[in-house]
MARBA-3410 file (N, C-alpha, C, O; in Angstrom, 1 decimal):
217
1.1,29.6,-63.2,2.3,30.2,-62.5,1.7,32.3,-63.2,0.7,32.5,-64.0 ~ 2.3,33.0,-62.9,2.5,33.7,-62.4,3.9,34.5,-63.4,5.1,34.2,-63.1 ~ 3.7,35.3,-64.4,4.4,35.9,-65.2,5.7,37.0,-64.7,5.0,38.0,-64.3 ~ 6.5,37.2,-64.6,6.7,38.4,-63.9,8.1,38.9,-64.7,8.6,37.9,-65.2 ~ 8.8,39.9,-64.9,8.8,41.0,-65.5,9.7,42.0,-64.4,9.3,42.6,-63.5
10.9,41.9,-64.9,11.7,42.7,-63.6,13.3,43.5,-64.3,14.3,43.2,-65.1 ~ 12.6,45.1,-63.2,13.1,46.0,-64.2,14.0,46.7,-63.3,13.7,47.4,-62.4 ~ 15.5,46.2,-63.7,16.6,46.4,-62.9,17.5,48.1,-62.9,16.9,48.9,-63.6 ~ 18.6,48.5,-62.3,19.7,49.6,-63.3,20.6,49.1,-62.7,21.6,49.8,-63.0 ~ 21.0,48.1,-61.8,22.2,48.3,-61.4,22.8,46.5,-61.3,22.5,45.8,-62.2
23.9,46.0,-60.2,24.2,44.9,-59.8,23.4,43.4,-59.8,23.7,42.3,-60.0 ~ 22.0,44.0,-59.3,21.3,42.4,-59.7,21.6,41.8,-58.3,21.9,40.7,-58.5 ~ 21.5,42.0,-57.3,21.7,41.6,-56.1,20.0,40.0,-55.7,19.6,38.9,-55.3 ~ 19.4,42.0,-56.2,18.1,41.3,-55.7,17.2,40.7,-56.7,16.1,40.2,-56.4 ~ 17.5,40.8,-57.5,17.0,39.9,-59.1,17.5,38.4,-58.6,16.7,37.4,-58.8
18.9,38.2,-58.1,19.5,37.5,-58.6,18.9,36.5,-56.6,19.0,35.3,-56.4 ~ 18.4,37.5,-55.5,17.8,36.5,-54.7,16.5,35.8,-55.3,16.5,34.6,-55.2 ~ 15.9,36.2,-55.7,14.7,36.1,-56.8,14.5,35.0,-57.3,13.7,34.1,-56.9 ~ 15.6,34.9,-58.7,16.0,33.9,-59.7,16.0,32.6,-58.7,15.5,31.5,-59.0 ~ 16.7,32.8,-57.4,17.0,31.8,-57.0,15.9,30.6,-55.9,16.0,29.4,-55.5
14.9,31.7,-55.8,13.7,31.8,-55.1,13.1,31.0,-56.6,13.6,30.0,-56.3 ~ 12.5,30.8,-57.7,12.1,30.9,-58.4,12.5,29.3,-58.8,11.6,28.5,-59.1 ~ 13.9,28.8,-58.8,14.5,27.6,-59.0,14.3,27.1,-58.1,13.9,26.1,-58.5 ~ 14.1,27.0,-56.7,14.4,27.0,-55.7,12.5,26.0,-55.6,12.1,24.9,-55.3 ~ 12.0,26.8,-56.0,10.1,26.4,-56.2,9.5,27.3,-54.9,8.4,27.3,-54.4
10.1,27.7,-54.5,9.3,29.2,-53.7,8.6,29.8,-54.4,7.5,29.4,-54.0 ~ 8.4,30.6,-55.3,7.5,31.6,-55.3,7.2,31.2,-57.1,7.9,31.3,-58.2 ~ 5.7,30.5,-56.6,5.6,30.0,-57.5,4.9,31.1,-59.2,3.8,31.6,-59.4 ~ 5.9,31.2,-59.9,6.2,32.2,-61.0,7.0,31.8,-61.9,7.5,30.7,-61.8 ~ 7.4,32.7,-63.2,8.3,32.7,-63.6,8.9,33.7,-64.1,8.1,34.7,-64.4
10.1,33.9,-64.4,10.2,35.0,-64.6,10.8,35.6,-66.2,11.9,35.4,-66.6 ~ 9.9,36.2,-66.8,9.9,36.0,-68.5,11.1,37.2,-69.2,11.8,37.0,-70.2 ~ 11.1,38.7,-68.4,11.6,39.2,-68.6,12.7,40.5,-67.8,12.3,41.1,-66.8 ~ 13.6,40.5,-68.3,14.5,41.4,-67.0,15.1,42.0,-68.3,15.5,41.6,-69.4 ~ 14.7,43.4,-67.6,14.6,44.9,-68.8,15.5,45.5,-67.7,15.5,45.1,-66.6
16.2,46.4,-68.1,17.4,47.6,-67.5,17.3,48.7,-68.3,16.5,48.8,-69.2 ~ 18.3,49.7,-67.6,17.3,50.9,-68.4,19.0,51.5,-68.4,19.0,52.7,-68.6 ~ 20.1,50.9,-68.1,21.7,50.9,-68.4,22.2,49.2,-68.7,22.3,48.1,-68.2 ~ 22.4,49.7,-69.8,23.7,48.9,-70.9,24.2,47.6,-69.8,23.7,46.5,-69.5 ~ 25.4,48.4,-69.3,26.0,48.1,-68.0,26.0,47.1,-67.1,27.0,46.3,-66.9
24.4,47.0,-66.2,23.9,46.8,-65.2,24.3,45.0,-65.0,23.9,44.0,-65.6 ~ 25.3,45.2,-64.2,25.1,43.6,-64.2,24.7,42.5,-64.1,25.2,41.4,-64.3 ~ 23.1,43.0,-63.5,22.1,42.6,-63.6,21.6,41.8,-64.7,20.9,40.9,-64.6 ~ 22.1,42.4,-65.6,21.7,41.4,-67.1,22.6,40.3,-67.5,22.3,39.2,-68.1 ~ 23.8,40.7,-67.1,24.3,39.1,-66.8,23.5,38.1,-65.8,22.8,37.1,-66.1
23.7,38.5,-65.2,22.7,37.6,-63.9,21.5,36.6,-64.2,21.1,35.6,-63.6 ~ 21.0,37.3,-65.6,19.9,37.4,-66.2,19.9,36.0,-67.4,19.3,35.1,-67.8 ~ 21.0,37.0,-67.4,21.6,35.6,-69.1,21.5,34.9,-68.1,20.5,34.8,-67.5 ~ 22.7,34.1,-67.7,23.4,33.8,-67.5,22.1,31.8,-66.5,22.1,30.6,-66.5 ~ 21.2,33.2,-65.9,20.0,32.1,-65.9,19.1,31.7,-67.2,18.0,31.1,-67.2
19.6,32.0,-67.9,18.7,31.9,-69.3,17.5,32.8,-69.7,17.0,32.7,-70.8 ~ 17.1,33.9,-68.5,16.1,34.8,-68.2,16.2,35.6,-69.7,17.4,35.5,-70.1 ~ 15.1,36.4,-71.2,15.2,36.9,-71.6,15.6,38.5,-71.5,14.6,39.2,-71.2 ~ 16.3,39.0,-71.6,16.6,40.3,-71.4,16.9,41.8,-72.6,17.4,41.8,-73.7 ~ 16.5,42.8,-71.8,16.6,43.8,-72.9,16.6,44.7,-72.1,16.1,44.8,-71.0
18.1,46.0,-73.6,17.7,47.4,-72.7,16.9,47.7,-72.6,16.2,46.7,-72.5 ~ 16.2,49.4,-72.4,15.2,50.3,-72.8,15.9,51.4,-72.2,15.5,51.7,-71.1 ~ 16.9,52.2,-72.8,17.5,53.7,-72.3,16.8,54.9,-71.4,16.8,55.8,-72.3 ~ 16.4,55.2,-70.8,15.4,56.6,-70.6,16.3,57.9,-71.3,15.7,59.0,-71.5 ~ 18.0,57.5,-71.9,17.7,58.5,-72.2,17.8,59.0,-73.9,18.5,59.9,-74.4
16.9,57.9,-74.7,17.1,57.3,-75.9,15.9,57.8,-76.1,15.3,57.4,-77.1 ~ 15.6,58.5,-75.4,13.4,58.7,-75.6,13.2,60.6,-74.7,13.9,61.1,-73.8 ~ 12.2,61.0,-75.5,12.0,62.2,-75.4,11.5,62.6,-74.2,11.8,63.8,-73.9 ~ 10.6,61.9,-73.2,10.2,62.2,-72.1,9.8,60.7,-71.5,9.9,59.6,-72.1 ~ 9.4,61.0,-70.1,9.2,60.0,-69.6,8.2,58.7,-70.2,8.4,57.5,-70.2
7.0,59.6,-70.8,5.5,59.3,-71.4,6.3,58.2,-73.0,5.6,57.4,-73.6 ~ 7.4,58.3,-73.4,8.0,57.8,-74.0,8.6,56.7,-74.0,8.4,55.7,-74.7 ~ 9.6,56.9,-72.8,10.3,55.8,-72.0,9.2,54.9,-71.6,9.2,53.7,-72.0 ~ 8.4,55.3,-70.9,7.5,54.3,-70.3,6.1,52.8,-71.5,5.9,51.6,-71.7 ~ 5.8,54.0,-71.8,5.2,53.4,-73.2,6.4,52.1,-74.0,6.0,51.1,-74.7
7.6,52.3,-73.8,8.3,51.6,-74.7,8.2,49.8,-74.1,7.9,48.7,-74.6 ~ 8.6,50.6,-72.4,8.9,49.5,-71.0,7.6,48.6,-71.5,7.7,47.4,-71.9 ~ 6.5,49.3,-71.4,4.9,48.6,-71.7,5.4,47.6,-72.7,5.5,46.4,-72.8 ~ 5.5,48.5,-73.3,5.4,47.3,-75.2,6.2,46.0,-75.2,6.0,45.0,-75.9 ~ 7.8,46.3,-73.7,8.4,44.9,-73.9,7.9,44.1,-73.0,8.1,42.9,-73.1
7.2,44.5,-71.9,6.2,43.8,-71.4,4.9,43.1,-71.5,4.7,42.0,-71.1 ~ 4.1,43.8,-72.1,3.2,43.2,-72.8,3.7,42.6,-74.0,2.7,42.3,-74.7 ~ 4.4,42.4,-74.4,5.3,41.3,-75.5,5.4,40.4,-75.1,5.1,39.6,-75.9 ~ 5.8,40.0,-74.2,6.4,39.6,-73.3,5.0,38.4,-72.0,5.4,37.5,-71.3 ~ 3.8,39.0,-72.0,3.1,38.5,-71.5,2.8,38.8,-69.6,2.0,38.3,-68.8
3.8,39.8,-69.3,4.2,40.0,-68.2,2.5,40.2,-67.1,1.6,41.1,-67.3 ~ 2.5,39.1,-65.8,1.3,39.9,-65.6,2.2,40.5,-64.0,1.3,41.0,-63.3 ~ 2.9,40.5,-63.7,3.3,41.1,-62.2,5.2,42.0,-62.5,6.1,41.4,-63.1 ~ 5.2,43.1,-62.2,6.1,44.0,-62.4,6.6,43.9,-60.7,6.0,44.2,-59.7 ~ 8.3,43.3,-60.9,9.2,44.0,-59.7,9.7,44.7,-60.1,10.1,44.7,-61.2
9.8,45.7,-59.0,11.2,46.8,-59.4,11.6,45.7,-58.6,11.0,45.0,-57.9 ~ 13.6,45.9,-58.9,14.8,45.7,-58.0,16.2,45.9,-57.9,17.1,45.1,-57.7 ~ 16.2,47.0,-58.0,16.7,48.6,-57.6,16.6,48.8,-59.1,17.6,48.8,-59.9 ~ 15.2,49.1,-59.4,15.1,50.2,-60.9,15.4,51.8,-60.3,14.9,52.1,-59.2 ~ 16.0,52.5,-60.8,16.4,54.2,-60.3,15.0,54.8,-61.2,15.0,56.0,-61.2
14.2,54.5,-61.8,13.4,55.4,-62.3,12.1,55.8,-61.6,11.5,54.8,-61.0 ~ 11.4,57.0,-61.5,10.4,57.1,-60.9,9.4,56.4,-62.2,9.8,56.7,-63.3 ~ 8.1,55.5,-62.1,7.6,55.3,-62.6,5.4,56.2,-63.1,4.7,56.3,-62.1 ~ 4.8,56.6,-64.3,4.2,57.3,-63.8,2.6,56.7,-63.5,2.4,55.6,-63.1 ~ 1.9,57.6,-63.8,0.8,56.9,-63.9,0.2,56.2,-64.9,-0.6,55.3,-64.6
0.6,56.6,-66.3,0.3,55.9,-67.1,0.6,54.5,-67.2,-0.1,53.7,-67.7 ~ 1.6,54.2,-66.8,3.0,53.0,-66.6,1.9,52.1,-66.0,1.3,51.2,-66.6 ~ 1.6,52.6,-64.0,1.0,52.0,-63.4,-0.7,51.2,-63.6,-1.2,50.1,-63.2 ~ -1.0,52.3,-64.3,-2.8,52.2,-65.0,-2.7,50.9,-65.6,-3.7,50.3,-66.0 ~ -1.9,50.7,-65.7,-1.5,49.4,-67.2,-1.0,48.0,-66.2,-0.8,46.9,-66.7
-1.0,48.2,-65.0,-1.1,47.1,-63.4,-1.4,47.2,-62.5,-0.7,47.0,-61.6 ~ -2.5,47.6,-62.5,-2.8,48.2,-61.4,-2.9,47.1,-60.1,-3.5,46.1,-60.2 ~ -2.2,47.6,-58.8,-1.7,46.5,-57.6,-0.8,45.8,-58.5,-0.5,44.8,-57.8 ~ -0.2,45.7,-59.4,0.7,44.5,-59.8,1.7,44.3,-59.8,2.3,43.2,-60.1 ~ 2.7,46.4,-59.3,3.8,46.7,-59.5,4.3,46.9,-57.9,3.6,47.5,-57.1
5.6,46.1,-57.6,6.5,46.0,-56.6,7.6,46.0,-56.6,8.4,45.7,-57.4 ~ 7.7,46.7,-55.2,8.9,47.5,-55.2,9.8,47.5,-53.4,9.3,47.4,-52.3 ~ 11.6,47.7,-54.1,11.9,47.2,-52.7,12.8,48.5,-52.0,13.7,49.0,-52.5 ~ 12.3,48.9,-50.5,13.2,50.5,-50.9,14.4,50.1,-48.9,14.2,49.6,-47.8 ~ 15.3,50.6,-49.6,15.7,50.3,-48.3,16.2,50.8,-46.7,17.1,50.8,-45.8
14.5,51.2,-47.0,14.9,52.1,-44.9,13.3,51.2,-44.6,12.7,50.2,-45.0 ~ 12.9,52.3,-43.8,12.0,51.4,-43.1,10.6,52.5,-43.7,10.3,53.6,-43.2 ~ 10.1,51.8,-44.8,9.4,53.6,-44.9,7.8,53.2,-43.7,7.4,52.2,-43.0 ~ 7.1,54.5,-43.8,7.5,55.8,-44.4,8.4,56.3,-43.9,8.2,57.5,-44.3 ~ 9.6,56.5,-43.3,10.8,57.1,-43.1,11.5,56.8,-44.1,11.2,55.7,-44.7
12.5,57.7,-44.4,13.7,57.9,-45.2,12.9,57.3,-46.6,12.9,56.1,-46.6 ~ 12.4,58.0,-47.7,11.5,57.6,-49.1,12.6,58.0,-50.0,13.6,58.5,-49.4 ~ 12.7,57.9,-51.2,13.5,58.3,-52.1,15.1,57.6,-51.8,15.0,56.8,-50.9 ~ 16.6,57.9,-52.3,17.6,57.5,-53.0,18.0,57.6,-51.8,17.5,58.5,-51.0 ~ 19.3,56.5,-51.3,20.0,56.1,-50.3,19.1,56.2,-49.4,19.0,57.4,-49.0
18.5,55.5,-49.0,17.4,55.5,-47.5,18.1,54.8,-46.6,17.6,54.7,-45.5 ~ 19.3,54.1,-46.8,20.3,54.1,-46.0,21.4,54.7,-45.5,21.8,54.2,-44.5 ~ 22.1,55.7,-45.8,22.6,56.8,-45.7,21.5,57.4,-44.7,21.6,57.2,-43.5 ~ 20.4,58.3,-45.4,19.8,58.7,-44.5,19.4,58.7,-43.1,19.3,59.7,-42.3 ~ 19.1,57.5,-42.9,18.8,56.7,-41.6,19.9,56.3,-40.8,19.8,56.0,-39.7
21.1,56.2,-41.5,22.9,56.4,-40.9,22.8,57.7,-40.0,22.6,58.0,-38.8 ~ 22.8,58.4,-41.1,22.8,60.6,-40.7,22.4,60.5,-39.9,23.1,60.5,-38.9 ~ 20.3,60.6,-40.0,19.7,60.8,-39.0,19.9,60.3,-37.8,19.4,60.8,-36.9 ~ 20.8,59.0,-37.6,20.9,58.4,-36.4,20.3,57.7,-35.6,20.7,57.4,-34.4 ~ 18.7,57.0,-36.8,18.5,55.7,-36.0,19.1,54.7,-35.1,20.2,54.3,-35.5
18.6,54.1,-33.9,18.7,53.0,-33.4,18.4,51.5,-34.7,19.1,50.6,-35.1 ~ 17.2,51.9,-35.0,17.3,50.3,-36.1,17.0,51.4,-37.1,16.8,52.6,-36.9 ~ 17.0,50.4,-38.3,16.5,50.9,-39.8,15.8,49.4,-40.2,15.2,48.6,-39.5 ~ 16.3,49.5,-42.1,15.6,47.7,-42.3,15.4,47.9,-44.5,16.3,47.9,-45.3 ~ 14.1,47.8,-44.5,14.0,47.6,-45.8,12.6,47.1,-45.3,12.2,46.5,-44.3
11.8,47.7,-47.0,10.1,47.3,-46.9,9.5,47.3,-48.2,9.0,48.2,-49.0 ~ 9.6,46.7,-48.2,8.6,46.0,-50.2,7.2,46.1,-49.9,6.5,45.7,-49.0 ~ 6.8,47.2,-51.5,5.6,47.2,-50.5,4.7,48.1,-52.5,5.2,48.9,-53.3 ~ 4.0,47.6,-52.5,2.9,47.8,-53.3,3.5,49.5,-54.1,4.2,50.3,-53.4 ~ 3.2,49.8,-55.4,4.1,51.1,-56.2,3.0,52.0,-56.3,2.1,51.4,-57.0
2.5,53.2,-55.8,1.0,54.0,-56.2,2.1,55.6,-56.8,3.3,55.7,-56.5 ~ 1.6,56.3,-57.3,2.1,57.5,-57.6,3.4,58.5,-57.6,4.1,59.1,-58.4 ~ 3.2,58.2,-55.7,3.6,58.8,-55.3,5.7,58.0,-55.1,5.9,56.9,-55.6 ~ 6.5,58.6,-54.6,7.5,57.5,-54.4,7.4,57.2,-52.9,7.3,57.8,-51.8 ~ 7.8,55.4,-53.5,8.1,55.6,-52.5,6.9,55.2,-51.1,7.3,54.7,-50.1
5.6,55.5,-51.2,4.7,54.9,-50.8,3.4,54.6,-50.9,2.4,55.2,-50.5 ~ 3.5,53.4,-51.5,1.8,52.7,-52.3,2.2,51.6,-50.6,3.1,51.7,-49.8 ~ 0.8,50.6,-50.7,1.0,49.8,-49.1,1.4,49.1,-48.3,0.4,48.5,-47.8 ~ 2.4,48.6,-47.7,3.2,47.9,-47.0,3.4,46.8,-46.8,3.3,46.4,-45.6 ~ 3.7,45.9,-48.0,3.6,44.0,-47.4,4.3,43.7,-46.3,3.7,43.1,-45.4
5.8,44.2,-46.2,6.5,43.5,-45.8,7.4,44.5,-45.3,7.8,45.4,-46.0 ~ 8.0,44.2,-43.7,9.3,45.2,-43.5,9.8,44.4,-42.7,9.2,43.6,-42.0 ~ 12.0,44.6,-42.9,12.4,43.6,-41.9,13.4,44.9,-41.0,12.6,45.7,-40.9 ~ 14.2,45.3,-40.6,14.2,46.0,-39.1,15.4,45.4,-38.7,15.4,44.3,-38.2 ~ 17.0,46.3,-38.8,18.2,45.9,-38.2,18.7,46.8,-38.0,18.7,47.9,-38.5
19.4,46.0,-36.6,19.6,47.4,-35.1,21.3,48.3,-35.7,22.3,47.6,-36.0 ~ 21.3,49.0,-35.7,21.9,50.0,-36.2,23.0,50.0,-35.0,22.5,50.3,-33.9 ~ 24.5,49.5,-35.0,25.5,49.3,-34.4,26.5,50.7,-34.8,26.9,51.2,-35.9 ~ 26.9,51.2,-32.9,27.9,52.4,-32.8,29.4,51.7,-33.1,30.3,52.3,-32.4 ~ 30.0,50.6,-34.2,31.0,51.4,-34.9,30.8,51.4,-36.3,31.7,51.4,-37.1
28.8,51.3,-36.8,28.8,51.0,-38.2,28.9,52.4,-39.3,29.0,53.6,-38.8 ~ 29.0,52.3,-40.7,29.1,53.4,-40.9,27.9,52.6,-41.9,27.3,51.5,-42.0 ~ 27.8,54.2,-42.6,27.1,53.6,-43.8,26.9,52.8,-44.8,25.8,52.4,-45.1 ~ 27.8,52.4,-45.3,28.2,51.5,-46.3,27.9,50.1,-45.4,27.1,49.3,-45.9 ~ 28.3,49.8,-44.6,28.1,48.5,-43.2,26.9,48.6,-43.1,26.3,47.6,-43.3
26.2,49.6,-42.7,24.5,49.2,-42.6,24.1,49.1,-44.0,23.3,48.2,-44.2 ~ 24.4,49.8,-45.0,23.8,49.3,-45.8,23.5,47.3,-46.2,22.5,46.7,-46.6 ~ 24.8,46.8,-45.9,24.9,45.8,-46.5,24.2,45.2,-45.7,23.3,44.4,-46.2 ~ 24.4,45.5,-44.2,23.6,44.7,-43.0,21.8,44.9,-44.0,21.5,43.8,-44.5 ~ 21.1,45.5,-44.3,20.2,45.7,-45.2,19.6,44.9,-46.0,18.6,44.3,-46.1
21.1,45.1,-46.7,21.2,44.4,-47.9,21.1,42.9,-48.1,20.9,42.3,-49.2 ~ 21.1,42.6,-47.0,20.5,40.9,-46.8,19.7,40.5,-45.8,19.9,39.5,-45.0 ~ 18.6,41.4,-45.7,17.3,41.3,-45.1,16.7,41.5,-46.7,15.8,40.7,-47.0 ~ 17.2,42.6,-47.6,16.2,42.4,-48.7,16.8,40.9,-49.9,16.6,40.5,-51.0 ~ 17.5,40.8,-49.1,17.4,38.6,-50.1,16.6,38.3,-49.4,15.8,37.5,-49.9
16.4,38.8,-48.3,14.9,37.4,-47.6,13.8,37.7,-47.6,12.9,36.9,-48.0 ~ 13.6,39.0,-47.3,12.1,39.7,-47.9,11.2,39.7,-49.2,10.0,39.8,-49.7 ~ 12.7,39.5,-49.5,12.4,39.9,-51.0,11.0,39.0,-52.0,9.8,39.1,-52.2 ~ 11.9,38.3,-52.2,11.4,36.6,-52.5,10.2,36.4,-51.9,9.1,36.2,-52.5 ~ 10.2,36.6,-50.1,9.2,36.2,-49.3,8.1,36.5,-50.0,7.5,35.8,-50.8
7.7,37.8,-49.7,6.8,38.7,-50.3,6.2,38.2,-52.2,5.1,38.1,-52.8 ~ 7.5,38.2,-52.7,6.7,37.6,-53.9,5.8,36.9,-54.1,4.7,37.0,-54.7 ~ 6.9,35.8,-53.1,5.9,34.4,-52.7,4.9,34.5,-52.7,4.2,34.2,-53.6 ~ 4.4,35.2,-51.4,3.4,36.0,-51.2,2.1,35.7,-51.9,1.1,34.9,-51.9 ~ 2.8,37.1,-52.9,1.5,37.5,-53.9,1.6,35.9,-55.2,1.6,36.1,-56.4
1.5,35.6,-55.1,1.9,34.7,-56.5,1.6,34.0,-56.2,1.2,33.2,-57.1 ~ 1.1,33.2,-54.2,0.2,32.4,-53.8,-1.1,32.7,-53.7,-1.9,31.8,-53.5 ~ -1.4,34.3,-54.0,-2.5,34.8,-54.1,-3.5,34.7,-52.7,-4.7,34.6,-52.4 ~ -1.6,35.0,-51.4,-2.2,35.4,-49.7,-1.8,36.8,-50.0,-0.7,37.0,-49.4 ~ -2.3,38.2,-50.8,-2.3,39.7,-50.2,-3.6,40.3,-50.3,-4.2,40.4,-51.3
-3.7,40.3,-50.0,-5.5,41.3,-50.2,-4.4,43.1,-49.6,-3.5,43.4,-49.0 ~ -5.3,43.5,-50.3,-5.1,45.2,-49.9,-6.3,45.7,-49.5,-7.4,45.4,-49.9 ~ -6.0,46.4,-48.6,-8.0,47.0,-48.1,-7.1,48.6,-47.2,-6.6,48.8,-46.1 ~ -7.3,49.6,-48.9,-7.1,51.2,-48.8,-5.6,51.3,-48.4,-4.9,51.5,-49.4 ~ -4.9,51.2,-47.3,-3.4,51.0,-47.7,-2.8,50.4,-46.4,-1.7,50.6,-45.9
-4.3,48.9,-45.8,-3.6,48.3,-45.4,-2.8,46.6,-46.3,-3.7,46.0,-46.9 ~ -2.4,46.4,-46.3,-2.0,44.8,-46.6,-2.1,44.1,-45.9,-1.3,44.4,-45.0 ~ -3.1,42.5,-45.7,-3.2,42.0,-45.2,-2.7,40.4,-45.5,-3.4,39.9,-46.5 ~ -1.6,39.5,-44.9,-1.4,38.1,-45.3,-2.2,36.9,-44.5,-2.3,36.5,-43.4 ~ -2.7,36.3,-45.8,-3.7,35.4,-45.3,-3.2,34.2,-45.1,-2.3,33.7,-45.9
-3.7,33.4,-44.0,-3.6,32.0,-43.8,-2.2,32.6,-42.5,-1.2,32.0,-42.7 ~ -2.2,33.5,-41.3,-0.6,33.9,-41.4,-1.5,33.7,-39.8,-2.7,34.1,-40.0 ~ -1.2,33.1,-38.1,-1.7,33.0,-36.9,-0.8,33.9,-36.3,0.2,33.6,-35.8 ~ -1.6,35.8,-36.3,-1.5,36.7,-35.7,-0.7,36.7,-33.8,-0.2,37.4,-33.0 ~ -1.1,35.5,-33.9,-1.2,35.2,-32.7,0.7,35.4,-32.1,1.3,36.2,-31.3
1.1,34.1,-32.9,2.5,34.8,-33.0,3.5,35.4,-32.6,4.6,34.9,-32.3 ~ 3.1,36.5,-32.7,3.7,37.6,-32.8,3.3,38.9,-32.5,3.9,39.8,-32.8 ~ 2.4,38.9,-31.8,2.5,39.4,-30.2,3.3,39.7,-29.4,3.2,40.8,-28.8 ~ 4.5,38.7,-29.0,5.1,38.9,-28.8,6.6,39.6,-28.7,7.1,39.9,-27.7 ~ 7.3,39.7,-30.5,8.3,40.0,-31.1,8.3,41.1,-31.0,7.3,41.8,-31.0
10.1,41.7,-30.7,10.2,42.5,-29.8,12.1,42.9,-30.6,12.9,42.1,-30.1 ~ 12.5,43.5,-31.2,13.7,43.5,-31.6,14.7,44.7,-31.5,14.8,45.4,-32.5 ~ 15.6,45.0,-30.2,15.4,45.6,-29.8,17.1,46.1,-30.1,18.0,45.5,-30.7 ~ 17.1,47.4,-29.6,18.8,48.0,-30.8,19.7,47.9,-30.0,20.8,48.2,-30.5 ~ 19.8,47.7,-29.0,21.3,47.0,-27.5,20.3,46.4,-26.8,19.2,46.6,-26.4
21.4,45.2,-26.6,21.1,43.9,-25.6,21.6,44.9,-24.4,22.8,45.1,-24.6 ~ 21.4,45.3,-23.8,21.8,45.7,-22.3,20.7,44.8,-21.2,20.8,44.9,-20.0
END
């Protein structure tokens, strides 16, 4: 069983989807620690209700990013965490932190990377006028929303959408692919070669004709 530590900043809906998958046995791992940089994050309540150990590490309490990340590392290492998951964690992690967990930090981003990195990816996509939007699960490297891509999901942008409605549709996809990507990691089915992630045991011939068209004309 992989020991998982999850970093959050907000409501924790992606955290809840992971908790549910662990309970169902879909993910061969155990969530041993949930850390938030915001003491008011509802995700802390979700974790506590699931019997998961929590801790608040407020970035504002530290002189700089290095000191903040040192504390995060201390908490994670004390819990013997093997995989770090960023589930709506609104802080950029530096090289020192990532070096402690090489290829063992996974994030979800609410856009189809490499398009629309950074904050508010859903709103960026909506404003730009794309016809397909979506979300991306990826390994984290030293650049923002840049690391090797594990899995993506796409949704159509509808004529009567607004940014909030599109974001809600994307979030439903996040709740599907994030636990699935973590399940693949914990099952040892992911391989990274340069920028490309391969998934072992997939019959890709079944995917050759898959196509999501934004408008059913």
